Structure formats: C-alpha cells, structure tokens
N, C-alpha and C positions, 0 to 999 in steps of 0.2 A: 519524278522527284517533286514536282510541284504539288502533286496530290499528297505526298508524304508530308510536305511542309505545311500544307493546309490542315491536314489531319492533326498534326502536333499543335498547331496554333489553336485549333478548335478544342482540343483536349485541354490545353492550358487555359483557355478562356473559360471553359466549362468548370474546370477545377477552381479557378479563382472565384467564379460566381457561386459555386456551391460552398466552398469553405470560408469565404469572406463573411457572410452573414453568421455562420456558425461561430466563428471566432469572436465577432462582435457580441453576439448574444451570450456566449458562454462566459465572457469576461464580466458581463453585467448581471448575471444571475446571482441571487443571494447565496446559493449553496457554495459558490467559490469564495465568498467573503462573509463567512458567518459572523464574524466579530463586528461587522458594520451593519447596524439595524437599518432596515429598509422601511422608511416611513413616508407616508403620503400626507398631504395637507389635511385630508379628512381624518386620517389616523391620528395626527397630532392634535386636532381639535377634539377627537373622541377621548384621547388620553388626558387632555386638559380638563374636560368635563368630568371624567372619572376621578381625577385627582381632587378637584374642587368638591365633588360629592363626598369623597372619603374624608376630607378635611372638615367639612361641615358636620358630618356624622360624628366624627371624633370630638369636635368642639361641643356638640350637643350632649354627648355622653358625659363629657367632663363637667358640663354645666349642671346636668341633672344628678350627678353623683352625690354632691353635698345635700341636695334636697331629699334624696332617697335615704341617706344615712341619718338625717335629722329626725325622721319619723321612726322612733323606736317604740316597741310595744313592751309593757311591763312583763317581767318574767314571773310566772306563777310556780311556786314550789309547794310540794306536799309537805306535811309535817315531818315525815321521815327524812325527806331530802334536806329540809331546813335543819333538823337535828344533826344530820351527817355533816353538813357545812359547818355548823357550830362546833361539833366535836372534833372533826378531822382537819378541815381546810383552814378555818379561821385562825387557829393557833399557829399553824405553819406559816401562813401569810403574814401574820403579825410579827412572828419571830424573824422572818426574812426581812421585813422592812426595818425592824429594829437593828438587825445585824448590818444591813447596808448603811443605815444612818450612822451607826457607830464606826464603821470602817471609813466612811467618807470624812467624818469629823475626827478621826484618829490623828495621832502625832506623827512625826517623821519616821518613827520606827515601825509604824503599821503599814504593811505593804498595800498599796492601792489607795491610800488616803490622799487627800489634796495636799497636805503638808509634805508627804513623802514624794509626790510627783513634783512639787515645787523645789524641794531640796535636790532631787535628781536633775531637774532642769538647770538649777544653778551650778551643780557640779559639772554638767556638760558644757555650760557656758565658759567655765574656767578652763576647760580643755579645748576651747575653740571649736566645739561641735555645735554650732548655732542652729543648724537645721534640726538636729535631735532635740535640742533644748526648746526650740519653738514648738515642736510636736508634743513634747511633754507638758509644756505650758498650756497648750490648747486642750489637752486631755484633762488637766487640772481644772481649767475653767469650765469645761463641759461637765465634769463630775460634780463640781460645786453647784452647777445649775440643776442637778438632779435632786437636791435637797427639798425644794418646794414640792416637786412631784411626789417624793416619798412621804412628805408630811401630809399631802392631800390624800394619798392612798391610805395612810394610817388613820386619818380622820374618817374616811369612808368605811374602813373596816370596823372602827369603833362604833360608828353610827349603826352599822348593820348588826353588830353584836348587841348593842343596847336595844334595838328595835325588835329583833327576832330571836335572839338566843335566850335572853332573860325571861321572855314571855312564855317560852315553851317549858321552862323548868318549874 
C-alpha cells in the first residue's frame, strides 16, 4: 500500500509540474487574447518613431503643395483649338455665368435667388422652425458671396474673347 500511495503522490506531483507551466504560459500567450496588443518598450519606441516620421512627411507635403501649384505653365492652343473655344465653349460659359448672376439677383419669385431664400427663411421663422431658417439664411449668404466670383469669371471670359477670338476672325 505504501508503494501505491507513493506512486499516486509521484503521479500527482509530476502532473502538477507538467501542467502548471502550461497553464501559466497558455494564459499569457497573445493568441488567447488577440484583442490585447502585445507591445514591448522597443516596439512602442519604434511606433513612436514611425508616427513622427509619417507626420513630418505629411507636413512636408502640405507645405510643398502650394508652392507646386503656384508654378503654372501657360497653355498653348493651336489656331483650330482657339477657334473651337471661341465658337463653342465661350458662348456657353458666358451664357452660364449670366444665367447664374440673373438667378442670384432675382426677386422672391425666382427659385434659388437670394431674395427667395431670405423669404423662405423668414417664413420658417414665423413657423418657429429656427434651425431650417438658419440653414436657409446661411445658403442665402453663401449664394450672395458667389457674385464676385461670377463677375471675375465673366471678366476673364471677356478678356479671353477680346484677346483671342477677335484676332482670329
């Protein structure tokens, strides 16, 4: 009996020694906790270095973008291309800027005009729909701010027509 007791104690001791490290190791392995990243100090330092490098690269690209766009080369057109621009595109673009200017400057009955948007905003305020009224008012302000841009575009189109279209005829 003593031999049997000793053998069971030996088996128990061996089982504890064998399974105890496996349990400890298996609970600390990253495959059991994939949602917890395993980082070491050198990994954290490496990630910090990479993050800084990416940020500096992005800042450099943003800083160089305006300088690259400021350097524009003149566009050279053949006489045929110039005549096509004068005959087809220039009248369409001029008509479009004129229509947009007329629409923005239209009265309250013209859909999309500044006056129409302001009248709709006032109507919404009377109904206590202040958020919609504010949105319409912002649209009216933004739309009236487009008038100088349209005037500048019209001026550029007229300058192009005066310089290139009359000379070819």
